[in-house]
C-alpha positions as CSV (number, residue, x, y, z in Angstrom):
1,Y,-0.1,0.0,-0.1
2,T,2.9,2.3,0.1
3,N,4.1,1.5,-4.0
4,V,1.8,-0.9,-5.8
5,F,-1.7,0.7,-4.6
6,V,-0.7,3.8,-3.2
7,D,-3.3,5.9,-5.4
8,S,-5.5,2.8,-6.0
9,L,-7.4,-0.3,-4.4
10,P,-6.5,-3.8,-5.2
11,D,-8.8,-5.8,-7.3
12,P,-11.5,-7.8,-5.6
13,D,-10.8,-10.8,-7.2
14,N,-7.5,-10.8,-5.0
15,I,-9.1,-9.6,-1.7
16,E,-11.3,-12.1,0.0
17,V,-13.1,-9.2,2.0
18,F,-13.7,-7.3,-1.0
19,R,-14.9,-10.3,-3.0
20,Q,-17.6,-11.2,-0.2
21,Y,-18.8,-7.5,0.6
22,E,-19.1,-5.7,-2.5
23,S,-21.0,-2.5,-0.7
24,F,-18.1,-2.2,1.2
25,Y,-15.5,-2.4,-1.7
26,R,-18.1,0.3,-3.7
27,L,-18.0,2.7,-0.5
28,L,-14.0,2.7,-0.4
29,V,-13.9,3.5,-4.1
30,R,-15.8,6.7,-3.8
31,A,-13.9,7.6,-0.6
32,T,-10.8,6.9,-2.1
33,D,-11.7,8.5,-5.8
34,P,-9.2,10.7,-7.1
35,D,-11.2,13.1,-8.1
36,P,-12.3,15.0,-5.1
37,A,-15.6,16.2,-6.3
38,R,-16.5,12.6,-7.0
39,R,-16.1,11.4,-3.1
40,F,-18.6,12.0,-0.4
41,A,-19.9,15.4,-0.1
42,S,-19.5,15.4,4.0
43,A,-18.1,13.3,6.9
44,Q,-22.3,13.1,8.0
45,E,-22.8,11.6,4.1
46,M,-20.3,9.0,4.6
47,A,-21.1,7.9,7.7
48,E,-24.6,7.2,6.4
49,Q,-23.5,4.8,3.9
50,L,-20.7,3.3,5.8
51,T,-23.5,2.8,8.7
52,G,-25.7,1.1,6.0
53,V,-22.8,-1.2,4.9
54,L,-22.1,-2.3,8.4
55,R,-26.1,-3.3,8.6
56,E,-25.7,-5.1,5.4
57,V,-22.3,-7.2,6.7
58,V,-23.9,-7.7,9.9
59,S,-27.2,-9.1,8.5
60,L,-25.1,-11.1,6.4
61,Q,-22.8,-12.8,9.1
62,T,-25.7,-13.1,12.0
63,G,-28.6,-14.5,9.7
64,R,-30.6,-11.3,11.4
65,A,-31.8,-8.5,9.8
66,R,-30.8,-4.9,10.5
67,P,-33.4,-3.0,8.9
68,A,-33.3,1.5,9.0
69,L,-35.1,3.9,7.9
70,S,-33.4,5.7,4.6
71,T,-32.8,9.3,4.6
72,L,-32.5,9.3,0.6
73,F,-35.7,6.6,-0.5
74,G,-39.1,6.3,0.6
75,P,-40.1,2.3,1.1
76,E,-41.3,0.5,-2.0
77,L,-44.3,1.9,-3.2
78,K,-46.3,-1.8,-3.8
79,V,-45.3,-5.2,-4.4
80,T,-46.8,-6.3,-8.0
81,D,-45.3,-9.7,-8.5
82,T,-47.1,-12.0,-5.8
83,E,-48.6,-14.1,-8.4
84,L,-45.2,-16.1,-9.2
85,F,-46.8,-19.3,-11.3
86,P,-49.0,-18.5,-14.1
87,K,-52.9,-19.9,-14.0
88,L,-52.6,-23.8,-13.9
89,A,-53.3,-24.8,-17.9
90,G,-55.1,-28.2,-18.1
91,D,-55.5,-31.0,-15.3
92,V,-53.9,-31.1,-11.9
93,S,-52.7,-34.7,-12.4
94,R,-50.8,-35.7,-15.6
95,L,-52.2,-39.3,-15.2
96,G,-55.1,-39.2,-13.1
97,A,-57.7,-37.6,-15.6
98,R,-59.9,-39.6,-17.6
99,V,-60.7,-38.9,-21.3
100,V,-63.0,-36.2,-21.6
101,Q,-66.8,-37.4,-22.4
102,P,-67.6,-35.3,-25.4
103,R,-70.7,-33.1,-25.4
104,K,-73.4,-33.5,-28.4
105,G,-71.8,-32.6,-31.4
106,Q,-68.1,-32.5,-30.3
107,Q,-65.1,-35.1,-30.7
108,P,-63.9,-36.9,-27.7
109,Q,-60.9,-35.1,-25.9
110,L,-57.5,-35.8,-24.3
111,P,-57.3,-34.4,-20.9
112,A,-54.9,-31.7,-20.9
113,S,-51.8,-31.8,-18.9
114,A,-50.6,-29.4,-16.4
115,N,-46.9,-30.1,-17.1
116,G,-46.6,-28.7,-20.3
117,T,-43.5,-26.9,-21.8
118,A,-44.8,-23.5,-20.4
119,A,-42.3,-21.6,-18.1
120,L,-42.6,-22.4,-14.5
121,V,-42.7,-19.0,-13.1
122,K,-44.6,-16.0,-14.8
123,H,-42.3,-13.6,-16.6
124,V,-41.8,-10.2,-14.4
125,D,-43.8,-7.0,-15.7
126,A,-41.0,-4.8,-16.2
127,P,-42.7,-1.8,-16.3
128,T,-44.9,-2.2,-13.6
129,A,-42.4,-3.6,-11.4
130,A,-39.8,-0.6,-12.2
131,L,-42.7,2.2,-11.1
132,A,-42.9,0.3,-8.1
133,L,-39.5,0.8,-6.9
134,P,-38.8,3.2,-3.9
135,V,-38.8,6.7,-4.9
136,P,-36.4,9.3,-4.3
137,R,-37.1,11.6,-1.4
138,V,-38.6,15.3,-1.9
139,D,-35.7,17.5,-1.0
140,P,-36.8,19.6,1.8
141,S,-34.9,22.6,0.6
142,D,-37.0,22.4,-2.7
143,P,-39.6,25.5,-3.4
144,N,-42.1,23.4,-3.7
145,A,-41.5,20.8,-1.1
146,G,-44.7,22.1,0.9
147,F,-46.8,21.9,-2.4
148,L,-46.0,18.3,-3.1
149,A,-46.5,17.1,0.2
150,G,-49.9,18.7,0.2
151,L,-50.9,16.9,-2.6
152,M,-53.6,14.4,-2.4
153,T,-54.2,12.7,-5.7
154,T,-52.2,9.9,-6.9
155,A,-54.0,9.3,-10.4
156,P,-51.3,10.0,-13.0
157,A,-54.2,12.4,-15.2
158,E,-54.9,14.3,-12.0
159,L,-51.7,14.5,-10.9
160,L,-50.6,16.2,-14.0
161,G,-53.1,18.8,-13.8
162,A,-52.3,19.8,-10.0
163,L,-48.4,19.8,-10.9
164,A,-49.4,22.1,-13.6
165,A,-50.9,24.9,-11.1
166,A,-47.6,24.6,-9.0
167,P,-46.7,28.1,-8.1
168,A,-43.3,27.8,-10.3
169,A,-41.7,25.0,-11.9
170,S,-39.0,23.0,-9.8
171,V,-36.9,20.4,-9.9
172,E,-39.0,18.0,-7.3
173,T,-42.2,19.3,-9.8
174,R,-40.3,18.4,-13.1
175,L,-39.2,14.5,-11.6
176,R,-42.8,14.5,-10.2
177,Q,-44.2,15.3,-13.7
178,I,-41.8,12.7,-15.2
179,R,-43.3,9.7,-13.4
180,A,-46.3,11.0,-13.6
181,W,-45.9,10.5,-17.5
182,L,-44.4,7.4,-17.3
183,E,-47.5,6.0,-15.1
184,N,-49.9,7.5,-17.8
185,G,-47.8,5.4,-20.5
186,D,-46.6,8.7,-22.1
187,A,-43.1,7.3,-22.1
188,A,-41.9,9.6,-25.0
189,T,-42.9,13.1,-23.1
190,A,-41.4,11.6,-19.9
191,L,-37.8,11.0,-21.7
192,N,-38.2,14.1,-23.7
193,A,-38.7,16.0,-20.3
194,L,-36.0,13.6,-18.4
195,Q,-33.5,14.4,-21.3
196,T,-33.8,18.2,-21.0
197,L,-33.5,17.7,-16.7
198,E,-30.8,16.0,-17.5
199,T,-28.8,18.5,-19.6
200,E,-29.6,21.1,-16.7
201,R,-28.3,18.8,-13.9
202,P,-26.0,16.2,-14.8
203,D,-24.8,15.5,-11.5
204,D,-28.0,15.2,-9.7
205,W,-28.4,11.2,-8.6
206,R,-32.2,11.5,-8.4
207,V,-32.5,12.3,-12.1
208,V,-29.7,9.4,-12.6
209,W,-32.4,7.5,-10.8
210,Y,-35.4,8.3,-12.7
211,R,-33.1,7.8,-16.2
212,G,-32.9,4.1,-14.7
213,A,-36.9,4.0,-13.9
214,A,-38.0,5.4,-17.4
215,A,-35.4,2.8,-19.1
216,L,-36.9,-0.1,-17.2
217,V,-40.4,0.8,-18.2
218,T,-39.4,1.5,-21.9
219,G,-37.8,-1.9,-22.4
220,D,-33.8,-1.0,-22.1
221,E,-32.7,-3.0,-19.4
222,E,-29.2,-2.6,-20.5
223,G,-29.4,1.3,-19.9
224,A,-31.4,0.8,-16.8
225,A,-28.7,-1.2,-15.4
226,L,-26.1,1.3,-16.1
227,A,-28.1,4.0,-14.3
228,F,-28.9,2.1,-11.1
229,D,-25.1,0.7,-10.7
230,A,-24.4,4.2,-10.7
231,I,-26.6,5.0,-8.0
232,Y,-25.0,2.0,-6.2
233,D,-21.8,3.4,-6.4
234,A,-22.5,6.7,-5.1
235,F,-24.7,5.5,-2.4
236,P,-23.4,2.0,-1.5
237,G,-25.6,1.6,1.8
238,E,-28.8,1.9,0.3
239,P,-31.1,-0.9,-0.3
240,A,-33.1,0.6,-3.3
241,P,-30.9,0.9,-5.9
242,K,-29.5,-3.1,-4.8
243,L,-33.2,-3.8,-5.6
244,A,-33.0,-2.3,-8.9
245,L,-30.1,-4.1,-10.0
246,G,-31.9,-7.4,-8.9
247,L,-34.7,-6.3,-11.2
248,C,-32.2,-5.4,-14.1
249,A,-30.4,-8.7,-13.3
250,E,-33.4,-10.8,-13.7
251,L,-35.1,-9.3,-16.8
252,L,-31.4,-9.3,-18.5
253,G,-31.0,-13.3,-17.8
254,Q,-28.3,-12.9,-15.1
255,L,-30.0,-15.3,-12.8
256,D,-26.7,-15.6,-10.3
257,N,-26.3,-11.7,-10.2
258,A,-30.2,-11.2,-9.7
259,A,-30.5,-13.8,-6.6
260,E,-27.2,-12.0,-4.9
261,Y,-28.5,-8.6,-5.1
262,Y,-32.0,-9.9,-4.1
263,R,-30.3,-11.5,-1.2
264,L,-28.6,-8.7,-0.1
265,V,-31.5,-6.8,0.2
266,W,-33.9,-9.3,2.2
267,S,-31.4,-10.3,4.3
268,T,-30.7,-6.8,5.4
269,D,-34.4,-5.5,5.6
270,P,-37.4,-7.2,5.6
271,S,-39.7,-4.6,4.4
272,Y,-38.7,-4.8,0.8
273,V,-41.0,-7.8,0.4
274,S,-40.3,-7.7,-3.4
275,A,-37.0,-8.7,-3.1
276,A,-38.2,-12.1,-1.2
277,F,-40.3,-12.5,-4.2
278,G,-37.8,-11.5,-6.8
279,L,-35.4,-13.8,-4.9
280,A,-37.7,-16.7,-5.0
281,R,-38.8,-16.1,-8.6
282,V,-35.1,-16.4,-10.0
283,Q,-34.4,-19.5,-7.6
284,L,-37.4,-21.1,-9.4
285,A,-36.3,-20.4,-12.8
286,A,-32.3,-21.7,-11.6
287,G,-34.3,-24.8,-10.5
288,D,-33.5,-24.6,-7.1
289,R,-36.9,-25.1,-5.5
290,R,-35.9,-25.9,-2.1
291,S,-34.2,-22.5,-1.8
292,A,-37.1,-20.7,-3.2
293,V,-39.6,-22.1,-0.4
294,R,-37.4,-21.1,2.2
295,T,-37.2,-17.6,1.0
296,L,-40.8,-17.7,0.9
297,E,-41.6,-18.7,4.2
298,S,-39.1,-16.5,5.7
299,V,-41.6,-14.0,4.7
300,P,-42.9,-12.8,8.2
301,E,-46.3,-13.4,9.4
302,S,-47.0,-9.7,10.1
303,S,-46.3,-8.7,6.6
304,I,-49.4,-8.5,4.4
305,H,-48.1,-10.5,1.8
306,Y,-47.4,-13.3,4.1
307,T,-50.7,-15.5,2.8
308,A,-49.8,-14.5,-1.0
309,A,-46.1,-15.9,0.3
310,R,-47.5,-19.0,1.6
311,V,-49.5,-19.8,-1.1
312,A,-46.7,-19.4,-3.3
313,A,-44.6,-21.9,-1.3
314,V,-47.0,-24.5,-1.7
315,R,-46.6,-24.1,-5.5
316,A,-43.4,-23.9,-5.5
317,R,-42.6,-27.3,-3.6
318,L,-45.1,-29.1,-6.5
319,R,-46.1,-27.2,-9.9
320,G,-44.5,-28.7,-12.8
321,R,-43.3,-31.5,-10.6
322,T,-43.5,-35.4,-10.6
323,G,-42.5,-37.7,-8.0
324,A,-41.5,-41.2,-8.9
325,A,-42.6,-43.9,-6.6
326,S,-39.1,-44.0,-4.9
327,D,-39.1,-40.3,-4.4
328,V,-39.4,-39.9,-0.2
329,P,-38.6,-36.2,-0.2
330,F,-41.7,-35.4,-2.6
331,L,-44.1,-37.1,-0.2
332,E,-42.5,-35.0,2.4
333,D,-43.4,-31.6,0.3
334,L,-46.7,-33.3,0.1
335,R,-47.3,-33.4,3.4
336,A,-46.3,-30.1,4.2
337,A,-47.9,-28.3,1.3
338,A,-51.1,-29.9,2.6
339,G,-50.3,-28.7,5.8
340,Q,-49.6,-24.9,4.7
341,V,-53.3,-25.2,2.8
342,E,-54.7,-26.0,6.0
343,A,-53.1,-23.3,8.0
344,L,-53.9,-20.7,5.6
345,D,-57.6,-20.8,6.6
346,A,-56.5,-18.9,9.7
347,Y,-55.2,-16.0,7.8
348,G,-58.2,-15.5,5.3
349,L,-57.6,-17.5,2.5
350,D,-60.8,-17.3,0.2
351,P,-62.7,-20.6,-0.2
352,A,-61.7,-20.4,-4.4
353,R,-58.1,-20.2,-3.5
354,R,-58.1,-22.7,-0.8
355,E,-60.0,-25.4,-2.8
356,Q,-57.7,-24.9,-6.1
357,L,-54.4,-24.9,-4.0
358,S,-56.5,-28.3,-2.5
359,A,-56.9,-29.7,-6.1
360,E,-53.3,-29.4,-7.5
361,V,-51.8,-30.7,-4.1
362,L,-54.3,-33.6,-4.3
363,G,-53.5,-34.2,-8.0
364,C,-49.7,-34.1,-7.3
365,A,-50.6,-36.9,-4.9
366,L,-52.9,-38.9,-7.1
367,D,-49.8,-38.9,-9.8
368,W,-47.4,-40.1,-6.9
369,I,-49.8,-42.9,-6.0
370,L,-50.6,-43.9,-9.8
371,S,-46.5,-44.1,-10.0
372,G,-46.1,-46.9,-7.3
373,G,-45.9,-44.5,-4.2
374,Q,-47.0,-46.0,-1.1
375,V,-47.3,-45.1,2.0
376,V,-45.9,-46.5,5.0
377,A,-47.5,-45.2,8.0
378,P,-50.3,-45.4,10.8
379,A,-53.9,-45.3,9.3
380,A,-54.3,-41.7,10.9
381,Q,-51.5,-41.0,8.8
382,R,-52.7,-41.9,6.0
383,V,-54.5,-38.9,5.2
384,L,-54.1,-35.6,3.2
385,L,-56.2,-33.0,3.3
386,G,-59.2,-34.8,4.3
387,S,-58.8,-37.6,2.2
388,D,-57.1,-41.0,2.3
389,L,-54.0,-41.2,0.9
390,D,-54.4,-44.0,-2.2
391,E,-55.8,-43.4,-5.1
392,R,-59.8,-43.9,-4.3
393,G,-59.6,-41.5,-1.5
394,L,-57.9,-39.0,-3.5
395,R,-60.3,-39.0,-6.6
396,F,-62.9,-38.4,-3.8
397,G,-61.0,-35.6,-2.7
398,L,-60.3,-34.1,-6.2
399,E,-64.1,-34.6,-6.9
400,R,-65.0,-32.5,-3.7
401,S,-62.6,-29.6,-4.4
402,Y,-64.0,-29.3,-8.1
403,R,-67.8,-29.4,-6.9
404,T,-66.8,-27.0,-4.4
405,L,-65.1,-24.4,-7.0
406,A,-68.2,-25.0,-9.8
407,R,-70.5,-23.8,-6.7
408,L,-68.5,-20.7,-6.1
409,A,-67.8,-20.3,-10.2
410,R,-69.5,-16.9,-11.4
411,G,-70.3,-18.1,-15.1
412,G,-72.0,-20.6,-16.7
413,E,-69.4,-22.0,-18.9
414,E,-66.8,-22.2,-16.3
415,R,-68.8,-23.9,-13.7
416,I,-69.7,-26.7,-16.6
417,D,-65.6,-27.2,-17.0
418,L,-65.4,-27.6,-13.4
419,V,-68.5,-29.9,-13.4
420,E,-66.8,-32.1,-16.1
421,R,-63.3,-31.9,-14.2
422,A,-65.0,-33.1,-11.1
423,N,-66.5,-35.9,-13.2
424,R,-63.1,-36.9,-14.9
425,Y,-61.7,-37.5,-11.4
426,R,-64.4,-39.0,-9.5
427,P,-63.7,-42.6,-8.8
428,R,-65.8,-45.5,-10.7
429,T,-68.7,-46.4,-8.6
430,W,-71.8,-48.7,-9.1
431,V,-74.1,-45.3,-8.1
């Protein structure tokens, strides 16, 4: 450090602590930048970022989150992608559904399999996710800070009208207009206004953040990643840029990078629930079901998204999976999934979702039984969601779930389809 690294830092590949804690490395890079104008503006600013990095490191080392209120970013606005899986197409059982009996004038049909070639998880909606990211807090020194704090409307069109009535244009009102245009689907106007503002204030980090958000909305994932990476360089102790970079990496297909950014955010601050769903989504895309289940089950009971996370955990265990007769972990996952479905009754899971989840679990169990699976357990334990864990019991359970769903259906066609599904699974009887 007195010769080779006298005016530079070692490469992270050669220093374990730099490689393990990227945020710490980025903090040192900014603190020692050769250009004084690019360093931290004050000791207080550096202390805030250093404290944020420390919270992240301690969270990773202890496994216990250390959240704190950010002075730069507000909370995430909403969690948009809690439905990780697409609507199930076809039958819940690959082996158990019988040939569809044709209606009058129709040809016989084979049952549609739920285990097709469709992607296991839904693709993230980039524009919606981008606009749900945390927003920079309003600068209290801005002339219109009080005016913006008093705005009651949230609808983009109404907000644009209210902003037009501002006493005078300021950076904060212009940024709010840019966001409103993006929300209103007017990306061209937003980009033009952003370009003008960027020319006037090239060093304003808020403008860079909005450039990243606008790039995501318009499909420029690489441009968005560059913008958010610059924010990460500037504020390595903030979770928001890491959350945004996780989204960019996921959209670019860089699953390892996406998982790492999402994990950093979720480990440090569990109020960013979108990080948990994002992490589970990329883990599932990478084929790591067990890690995805653990991530979803780590969403705390106090979260408004607890039920959605548990529903996703049930599907993460079983969706698109066929267990062989000798697959003991599959039976364990069946029991765990059934237990979660029953437990969700206490958290207000609506009847339709409850029965749909039950049908999916029972359908997977039926496939396992028909593949030769056998349950070696006392009679009291050979039960799944109130159905005997054998072919006859599971078929009765599926019939019951589909008839319940038919009663809950709103349309006639949907009701007929569900009754036909119930008939396809009903065991053959004399009556």
